[in-house]
N, C-alpha and C positions, 0 to 999 in steps of 0.2 A: 578435389583435394589439392591437386597441384596449383590450381587457380588461387585457392586461399593462401597457400604457402607463399606464392609469388607476391601476393599483395602484402603480406607480412614482411617479406624480405625488402620490399620497396621502401618501407618505413624504418628500416634498420641500416645505419650507415655501413656496417660491415657485412650486410646481407648478401647472400649468393643469388643474384638475379640472372635469369636467362638472358642471353644477348638480345633475343627478339623482343623482349620486354624492356630491356635497358636502353636500346637505341632511341625509341620515340621519346622516352623520359628525358634523355640527354639532349636530344634535338630541340625540344621545346625551350631548354635553357639557352641554346645557341640563338634561336629566334628571338628570344626576349632581349638579348644584349647585342645582337649583330650590328644593328645600326649605330647604337651607342658607342660600340667599340671603335668604329671608324670615324664617327663625326669629329672628335677632337683633332684627328690628324688633318682632316679636310679644313677645318677652321684655322688651325695654326699655320699650315703650309700656305693657306691663302693670305694670312696676315703677314707672312714673311715674303710674299711674292713669288713662291715656288710652286704654286698650284696649277690647276689645269689652264692651258692657254699660254703658260710661260715656257721658257726654254728648259725648265726643269720638270716639265709635266711627267716625264718618264720616272723621275725620282719620286714623285708623289705616288705613283702606282706601286713602286717598290715598297714604299713605306706602308701603304695600306695592306699589301701582301704580308709584310713582315708583322704588322699589327695583329693579324689573325694567328699567325704561327706562334708568336710570343704568348698571346693570350692562352692558347691551348697548352703550351709547355708549362707556363707558370701555374695554371690551374691544376695540372697533374701534380706538380710539386706541392701545392697547397693541400691537395687531397691525400697524397700518399706520404709526403714528407721526405726529406734527405737530411738525416740527423736532426738538428734543432730547426731546420728551415722547413716551415709548413706546419700548419695547425692540426691537420687531419680533421678538417671541418668541411661541411657541404657548401663551399664557397666557390663561385665562379669568378675568375680574375679577368680584367680587361683594361683597356686604355682609359685612364681617368679624365673625366670632363672637369674635375674640381681645379685643375691647374690652368684652365683656358685663360681666366683673367690675368694670372701672373705672367703667363707666356705672351699674352697679347701686349703686356706692358714692356716686357723684354724686347719684343719685336720693334716696338715704337722707340724705345731707348736706344737700341743698337742699329736702327735704320733698316731692319729686315734683312732679307737675303740669306744666303747659306751661312754666313758668319753668325747671325743671330740664332738660326736654328741649331748650329753647332754649339753655341753657348748654352742653349736649353738642354742639349744632350750632356754637356759637360756637367752642368748643374744637377741634372737628374742622376748622374753617376754618383756624385758626391752626396747629394740629398738622400738617395736610396740607401747608401752605405750608413748614413747617419741614422736613418729610421731603423735599419737592421740592428744597429747597436742598441737603440732604445728598446727594441723587442727583448734583448737579453736581460735588461733591467726592469722588466714589467712587473715582476712579482712585488718588489717593495713599492711600486707605484699603484698597485691594484687597489689599495685602500681608497684612492681618489675616484674609483669608478664603481661604487655600489649600484644596486639595481635601479635606484631612483635616478642616478646620473645616466647610466647606459640606456635606461628606458627613455629618458628625455632626448637623448641623441637619436635613438632609433625612431622615436616619434617624429622628430624634426626632419630626419631623412625621408620618412614617408610623406609628410607634408610638402616637402620640397619637390617631390617627384609627381605628386597628383596633377599639378599644372602641366607638367611635361606630358603626362598620359592623356590629358584632355586635349592638348595641342595636337598630339599624334592622331587622336580620335577624329579631329576635324580635318586631317590630311596634312598636318604640319603647318605651323603659323606662318611660314615663308611661302606657302603655296598660294598661287593666284586665286584658286577656287577654294580656299580655306573655309570650312563650315558649309560646303555645298551639300545638297541633298544626297548626291551620290556617296560622298565621303561619310556622311552620318549614317546612311544605310548600310554601308560596308562595316563600319565600326559596330554598329548596333547588331548586325547579323553575327559577328564574331562573338560579341558579349553574350547574346542570347543563347547561342550554341554552347558556349562554355558553361553557362549557368544550368542549362538543361542537362548536359552531360554529367556535370558535377553532382547534381542532386537527384536525377531521375534514372541514373544507370549505376552499375557496380563494375568492379574489376578494372580491366584495362581501359575501357572507354571513360570511366570516371577519372582515374589519375593521369590520363593523357588528354584531358579536356582542353587544355591550352593549345597543345599541338594540333588537335583535330579542329578546333575553332579557327586557328590561323590558316590551316590548309583549306577549310571551307571558304574563308574570306578570300584566299588566293585564287581559288577556282571561280568564285563569284566575279572577281575583278576580270578575269579572263573572259568570262561570258559577257560581261558588261562591254568589254572591248570589241565584241563581235556585233553588238547591237546599238551601242551608243557612240557618239563622236568623242574621240580621246583628245582633241585639241579644242581650245576656245580662244576668244578674242577679248583682251582686256579693254578697259575704258579708253586707254590711250591709243588703242588700235593695234597694239602688238599681240602677236599670237603666242600662246603658251600651251604646254602639255598639261593636261589635267592630272592632279595629284594621285588619283586612283589608277591611272593607266600604267600598264606594264611595258617597260622599255626593253623590248626584246633585242634591239640592236646592241645593247651593252653586253648581253650574253653572247651574241654572235661574234662580237669583236675580241672577246676575252680569250687569252691563251688557254690551251688544255693543260699545259704543265709549265711551271717556271721555278727555278731554283732561288730561294731567298738570298739576298746579298748581305754579307757581313759588313758592318760599319759603312753604310752608304753615305753617311755624313761624318766628317771628322769632328770629334768633340773639341770644343773650345772652352777653356777654363777662365771665366770672367766674373769677378765679384759682383758686377751689376745683375748677373743672373743668379749666381750662387746663393746670395743672401735671401732674396724674397722666396726663391724656390725651396730653400732649406727650411724656412718657417712654414711653408705649405706642407712640407713632409711631416712636421709635427702634427698639424691639423689632420692630415691623412691618417696618422696612427690613431688618433682619437675616433675618427670616422670608422676605421677598420674595427676597433673595439666594439663600436655600436653595431656594425654589420654582423660580426661573429656572434655577439650577444643576441642579435635578432634571429639568426638561423638556429642557434641552440635552443633559444626560448620558443620561437615559433614553430620549429620543425621537430625538436626533440623534447620539449617540455621541461627544460632545466637550464640553469645558468652555465655559462662557459667557464671552463677551468683555467687556471693560470697558465698551464702548458699550452692549451689551445690558443689562448690569446697571444702569448709570447711567440709561439711558432707562426702564427698568422701574421703578426706584424713583421717579424723577421723576413718572411717570405714576401710580404708586401714591399719592404724596402729593397732587399736584394734583387727581387724580381724586376723592380723598376730599373735598378742599375744595369741588369742584364738586358732589359728592353732597350735602354739608351744605346747600348753597343750595336743594336740593329737599327738605330735611328727611330725608335718608337718612343712615344711619350710614356710617362710613368704608368706602371700597371698596378692597379689597386683592386680591392674587393668590389664587386658590382652590386649596388643596392637593388637594381631591377630584379636580380635573381634571388635576393633575400625575400622579396615579396613573393616570388614564385614558390619558394620553399615553405613560407609561412602559409600560403594558400593551399598547396597540394599535400604538405607534410611528407613529401617524398625526399628522403635525405640519403638515399642509397649511393655510396661512393662509386661503384661500378657504373651506375646509370650516368652520373655526372661526368665520369671519366670518358664515356663514349662521346659525350658533347665536346669535351676537350679535344679528343682525337679528331672529331669532325672539324673543329676549328683549325687544327694542324693541316688536315686535308685541304681545307679552303685556302690555306697559305701556299700550298703546293700546287693546287689545281684552281687557278683563277676562274675558270668557267663555272665551277661549282659555287664559288663565292659570289659571282655576278648574278647567278640565279636567285640567291637569297637577297642580295642587295637591292634588287628591283621591286621587292615586296612593297606595296603601298603603305604609307604611314598609317592610314586609317585602319588597316587590317591589324597592324601591331597595336594601335591605340585601343582597339576593342578589347584586347587582352590586358593592356597596361593599366587601364583605370581600375580594374579589379585587383591586379597584382600589387600595384602601389599602395592602395588602400589597406591591403593586407599587412603592409609594413607598419602602418599606423596602429593597427590592432595589436601587432606583436609588441610595439612600444607601450601600449596601454597595459598589456599583460605583464610586462617587466615591471612597470611602475607599481602596479597593484599586487605584485608578488608578496610583498610585506604589507602589513596593516597600514592604511592611509592615516597620516598624522598631519598636524598643522605645519610641521617642518617640511614634510615631503610635498604638501600642497604648495607651500611658498616657493620651494625649489623649482617645481615643474611650472607653476604659473608664471613666475618672473622670468624663467629661462625661455619659455615660449613667447610670453608677452613682450619682453624687452629684446631678448636675444634673437629669436626667430623673427620678430617683428622688424628689427633693424635690417637683418639680412634680406627680408622680403621687400623692404622699402629702402633700398640702398642710397636713395637721393639724400637721406638725412646725414649721410657721411660726407657730403660733397665738400664741405669746408675743412675736412681733416686731411692729414698727409696722405698721399697716394697709396703708400704702403698699407696704411690702415684700411683704405677703401678696397684694395685688392684682396686683403685677407678676410675681411668681415662683410664685404658687400656681395660676394659671389653667390651665396645662398644663406639660408637661415641656420644651416647646420653648425657652422663655426661659432658664430656668437652664441647660439643657444647652448652648445656644449661648454664653452668657456664660462658662461654665467652659471650653469648647473654645477660645474666643478668648484668654482669659487664659493658659491653659496654652500655647498656641501662641506667645505673646509671651515667657513666662518660661523655658520649657524651652529648653536649648541646641539649636541646629540640628544635624542629623546630619551628620557629616563625610564627604566622599567617600571611597571605599575607598582611593584612592592616599594621601590625607592620613593615614589611620590607619596605613598602612605606613611 
């Protein structure tokens, strides 16, 4: 009887779930977003020349530590809300990869270094406040985001992530042994375990399928390390570490405890950064509407309310400003976790909060973070290909929530065909201004959302059947 009650509570946002059941459900959310939460910092610090191997290598470590801490804190605010800040929706927050293109441009324009990174933080503080203000005025803007628009955005989010999932499945597209038999076997093992547990078991094993699958893959990688060579030689004769190998040295070298540093980089307010970053925060607000719509539709079977969307966007914006004070890139809703919610239907707030607390602990105890960070990409990829595809399904469910009409078909088909097509093949924008390339060439999400919004405004509304007669 208790087992059945726990299962029911896991599918209720406000359900009272026992700690022993909440922890694994929250942990699988952390595993789904952990690498993605740190990658943008690694990329941008590298572009600024303050990454590993530079005189600012210690700064990069501090920023990574802060990224985990901030993601956990902002997630808790999103889940529980402080006044109007937070949508009280099952969303996991983390460092956004959507700003990488714009920040790379800022780094080039300003010559890199601490000055450029400081300008990014200054722009993020202002841009985050701007998005927060947008959230307060969402209700009169809601008419521009009917189910056909938000569904198209959610669909484009899922489509943009599928390629990332497949790259991880192969070991990471930058790995020297990308697509190797070992990587494919690891990813395949995780995927098979998840499918079997999801459909052949009940109770805890079923709704913790993602976590168990990843743990099985992690253990398999350890066993492979005992019997297979973990290094290889590339065609040019250089030696490399295989993508599936576990780097235990990273865990050994990590500190047991470290206090995060407040304002490790002094913010710089420069219009060369503020303008393009501000535009990206508008785009981020649209994406957040799509993510929140995705979790409410995919996990709760209903549309998001005005209050949820408004609070979510306010948290998105102010959370990004808060992150910048700690030297961390903008914090936004994580689409990876939208897929996890859509797949498992587990929306319990307490369960997700345990994942947020775990992120905070990772920020305080670097050795714990290092243990997760060495997880092979192919292990994560085995889970990602299924989770990301679930976002696509959620988008389809949103679009088909109302009867399909010629108008809705036009909106979806043109938004995906033209909008998403442009984003996925950004070379078509090569002769346009760089600002346009940065905003619309990063992924298919932005142009698809813009096309869907415009078509929803200009196309005449469908008339009721009685009016046609």
